C-alpha positions in Angstrom: 184.3 51.9 -47.3 182.9 49.3 -49.7 180.7 50.4 -52.6 178.2 47.9 -53.9 177.7 47.6 -57.7 174.6 45.9 -58.9 174.3 44.3 -62.3 171.2 43.0 -64.0 171.1 41.2 -67.3 168.3 42.2 -69.7 166.4 39.2 -70.7 165.1 37.1 -67.7 166.1 33.9 -69.4 169.8 34.4 -68.4 170.9 34.3 -64.8 174.5 34.1 -63.5 175.7 30.8 -62.1 179.5 31.1 -61.6 182.5 33.2 -62.3 186.2 33.7 -61.6 186.7 37.0 -59.9 190.1 38.7 -59.8 191.4 41.8 -58.1 189.9 41.1 -54.8 186.2 41.1 -55.9 183.7 38.9 -54.1 180.4 38.0 -55.7 176.9 37.2 -54.4 177.9 38.1 -50.9 180.2 35.1 -50.5 183.8 35.1 -51.5 184.4 33.0 -54.6 180.8 32.4 -55.4 180.8 34.5 -58.5 177.7 36.5 -59.2 174.4 35.4 -57.8 172.8 32.2 -56.8 170.6 30.7 -59.5 167.2 32.3 -59.4 168.5 35.7 -58.1 168.4 38.2 -60.9 170.8 40.8 -59.4 174.4 39.6 -59.1 176.5 42.0 -56.9 180.1 42.8 -56.5 181.8 44.9 -53.8 185.2 46.2 -53.4 186.9 48.9 -51.3 187.2 51.9 -53.5 187.1 55.6 -52.9 183.7 56.8 -51.9 183.9 59.6 -54.5 184.4 57.2 -57.3 181.6 56.4 -59.8 180.8 52.7 -60.2 179.2 51.4 -63.2 179.1 48.2 -65.2 179.2 47.1 -68.8 177.8 43.8 -70.0 178.2 41.8 -73.2 176.1 38.6 -73.7 178.1 36.0 -75.6 176.9 32.6 -77.1 178.6 30.6 -74.4 178.7 33.0 -71.5 178.7 36.6 -70.3 181.5 39.0 -70.1 181.1 41.6 -67.4 183.2 44.7 -66.9 183.1 46.9 -63.8 184.8 50.3 -63.7 185.6 52.7 -60.9 186.7 56.3 -61.3 185.6 59.4 -63.1 183.0 58.7 -65.9 185.3 60.3 -68.5 188.3 58.1 -67.8 187.4 55.2 -65.5 189.9 52.7 -64.3 189.0 49.1 -65.1 189.0 47.0 -61.9 187.9 43.7 -63.3 187.1 42.0 -66.5 185.9 38.4 -66.3 183.9 35.9 -68.2 181.0 34.4 -66.4 179.1 31.2 -67.1 175.4 32.0 -67.9 172.7 29.5 -67.3 169.4 29.5 -69.2 166.2 29.5 -67.1 162.6 29.6 -68.4 161.5 33.2 -68.8 158.7 32.7 -66.3 161.0 32.6 -63.2 159.9 35.7 -61.3 161.4 35.1 -57.9 158.5 36.9 -56.3 156.8 35.0 -53.4 153.6 35.6 -51.5 153.5 35.7 -47.8 152.5 32.5 -45.9 148.9 33.5 -45.2 149.4 33.0 -41.5 147.8 36.1 -40.0 147.2 34.6 -36.5 149.4 33.7 -33.6 149.6 30.7 -31.2 150.7 29.9 -27.7 151.9 26.5 -26.4 148.4 25.0 -26.7 146.2 27.0 -29.1 146.3 28.2 -32.7 144.3 31.0 -34.3 144.8 33.6 -31.6 145.0 37.3 -32.1 148.4 38.9 -32.7 150.5 40.1 -31.1 150.5 37.6 -28.3 152.2 38.6 -25.0 155.0 36.2 -24.2 155.1 34.7 -27.7 156.7 37.4 -29.8 158.3 37.0 -33.2 155.7 34.8 -34.8 154.9 34.5 -38.5 151.7 36.4 -38.0 153.6 39.4 -36.6 155.4 40.1 -39.9 155.0 40.8 -43.6 152.1 41.3 -45.9 149.7 39.2 -43.8 150.3 41.4 -40.8 149.8 44.5 -42.9 146.5 43.1 -44.3 145.2 42.2 -40.9 145.9 45.7 -39.7 144.3 47.3 -42.8 147.6 48.8 -44.0 148.1 46.7 -47.1 147.0 48.3 -50.4 145.7 45.7 -52.8 144.8 45.8 -56.4 142.1 43.1 -55.9 141.0 41.0 -52.9 142.2 38.0 -51.1 142.7 36.3 -47.8 145.5 37.7 -45.5 148.3 39.1 -47.7 147.1 37.5 -50.9 145.9 39.8 -53.7 143.8 38.2 -56.5 141.5 39.3 -59.4 139.0 37.1 -61.1 139.1 37.0 -64.9 136.5 36.1 -67.5 137.0 33.7 -70.5 138.6 36.5 -72.5 141.0 37.5 -69.7 139.2 40.6 -68.7 139.0 41.7 -65.0 135.8 40.8 -63.1 134.5 42.3 -59.9 135.2 40.4 -56.6 131.5 39.7 -56.4 131.5 37.7 -59.7 130.0 34.2 -59.2 131.7 32.7 -62.3 135.2 33.1 -63.6 137.7 31.3 -65.7 141.1 32.4 -64.5 142.7 34.2 -61.5 145.5 36.8 -61.6 147.8 37.0 -58.7 148.4 40.8 -58.5 151.6 40.3 -56.3 153.5 37.6 -58.3 152.1 38.6 -61.7 151.1 35.0 -62.4 147.7 34.0 -63.9 146.2 30.7 -62.9 143.5 28.5 -64.5 140.3 28.0 -62.5 139.1 24.5 -62.1 135.5 23.4 -62.6 133.4 20.7 -61.0 132.2 19.0 -64.2 133.7 15.6 -65.2 133.0 16.3 -68.9 135.0 19.5 -68.8 138.7 19.7 -69.9 139.5 21.6 -66.7 137.7 19.2 -64.3 139.1 19.4 -60.8 139.0 15.6 -60.5 141.2 14.8 -63.4 144.7 13.4 -62.7 147.7 13.3 -65.0 151.0 11.4 -65.3 154.1 13.6 -65.4 155.4 13.8 -69.0 157.8 16.2 -70.7 159.6 15.1 -73.9 161.9 18.1 -73.9 165.4 16.9 -72.8 166.4 20.5 -72.0 163.9 20.7 -69.2 162.8 17.2 -68.1 165.8 16.5 -65.9 166.9 13.5 -67.9 163.7 11.5 -67.8 160.6 12.4 -69.8 158.2 10.5 -67.6 155.4 8.7 -69.3 152.5 9.6 -71.6 149.1 9.2 -70.0 146.2 7.0 -71.3 143.4 8.7 -73.2 141.2 10.4 -72.3 140.8 13.2 -69.7 137.9 14.9 -71.4 139.5 16.2 -74.6 143.1 15.3 -74.0 145.5 12.5 -73.0 145.9 12.2 -69.2 149.5 13.6 -69.0 150.9 17.0 -68.2 152.3 17.6 -71.7 149.1 16.9 -73.6 147.0 18.8 -71.1 149.1 22.0 -71.6 148.7 21.5 -75.4 144.9 21.1 -75.0 144.5 24.2 -72.9 146.6 26.3 -75.2 144.5 25.1 -78.2 141.4 26.5 -76.4 143.1 29.9 -75.8 142.1 29.9 -72.2 141.4 33.5 -71.0 142.5 34.7 -74.4 146.0 33.3 -74.1 147.9 30.3 -75.6 151.1 30.4 -73.5 149.9 28.3 -70.6 152.5 26.1 -69.0 153.1 23.7 -66.1 154.0 25.7 -62.9 157.4 25.4 -61.3 157.7 24.3 -57.7 158.2 28.0 -56.8 155.1 29.0 -58.7 152.9 26.4 -56.9 154.3 27.3 -53.5 153.2 30.9 -54.1 149.6 29.7 -54.1 149.8 27.9 -50.8 147.9 29.4 -47.9 149.7 28.1 -44.8 147.1 29.7 -42.6 144.6 27.0 -43.4 144.4 23.4 -44.5 142.2 21.0 -46.5 142.7 22.7 -48.9 145.7 25.0 -48.2 144.6 27.8 -50.6 142.4 30.8 -50.7 139.1 29.0 -51.5 137.3 32.2 -52.3 139.3 32.4 -55.6 140.2 28.7 -56.0 137.0 26.9 -54.8 137.4 23.7 -56.8 140.9 22.8 -55.4 141.4 19.2 -54.5 143.3 18.7 -51.2 145.8 16.4 -53.0 149.2 16.6 -54.6 149.7 18.7 -57.7 152.5 18.2 -60.2 155.1 20.9 -60.8 157.3 21.2 -63.9 160.4 21.1 -61.7 162.4 17.8 -61.9 164.2 16.6 -58.9 167.9 17.7 -58.8 168.8 14.5 -57.0 167.0 12.0 -59.3 166.0 12.2 -63.0 163.2 9.8 -62.2 161.4 12.2 -59.9 159.7 15.6 -59.9 158.4 18.1 -57.3 154.8 18.0 -56.1 153.0 20.4 -53.8 150.2 19.1 -51.5 147.2 21.4 -51.1 146.1 19.4 -48.2 148.7 21.0 -45.9 151.0 23.0 -48.2 153.9 20.6 -48.0 156.1 19.8 -50.9 158.4 16.9 -51.8 159.5 14.8 -54.8 157.5 12.0 -56.3 158.5 9.4 -58.8 157.4 10.4 -62.3 156.0 6.9 -62.6 153.9 7.2 -59.4 150.2 7.5 -59.3 148.8 10.4 -61.4 148.5 13.8 -59.7 146.4 16.9 -60.1 147.5 19.8 -62.3 146.8 23.5 -62.4 148.3 25.5 -65.2 149.8 29.0 -65.1 151.0 31.8 -67.3 152.7 35.1 -66.8 150.7 38.4 -67.0 151.9 40.3 -70.1 
């Protein structure tokens, strides 16, 4: 019988990329893959060992990698079964890996959408599964409120919780992902005006994918019209009592998409001033240093756009502390 040993590395900025396993070990569920896929915080190893054996792992973080040691046997005198060096890869500490459900809590037949679930003859649909299904059936416990399986709380300018009935709020906390989002306003003279567009610009060579993009022209209210200077401006204002706002990753933005609706594809009760247009992410394209990922809140689709393309909308995010 195989025993599965799980290993997590304290400090979310380090995730395993590859390794060279010996002694018959297989990593990440695929022989030779070595640890976990990037973005998965729990690498796993399995090996046929006596079911009575105790399995535990030791980990040492090195400057240029990680040394992992797994032992099987009695705790007092375990037998070492592998000792390998793994390459570690640094990710931004905001990668949570937690996704929302799609927001689709309805079903469809061959002609019509927005039908009640379950639908006889059309089983296995998105609306029949997950958090959205539980919410529809009144079985999903939420911290706040939100459409379908989404769970949001409004926050005031100091970052304090507001009741669902509040008619004005500054930020929104996603109680499922742990992300906090800026709320946009419909005022052209405001820094966070929903109509402002920005060029993609990131001067940090460690995270810009090989191309910094371009600085935007002045001015979008109180800042230059590019993503880098917008982040700086919002942090200077300590939005919702915080100064660690950042550009969202592609995964972050996708967690906001409400695929059960369009134009805009988001929960408009909590994000009422959302433009049904493309929003920049911080994620460069792996295939081209000249492009970065965007998410469209018209229909929830995502793709890559040239960093030199027309300016796009921006919504900043931070992690709940």
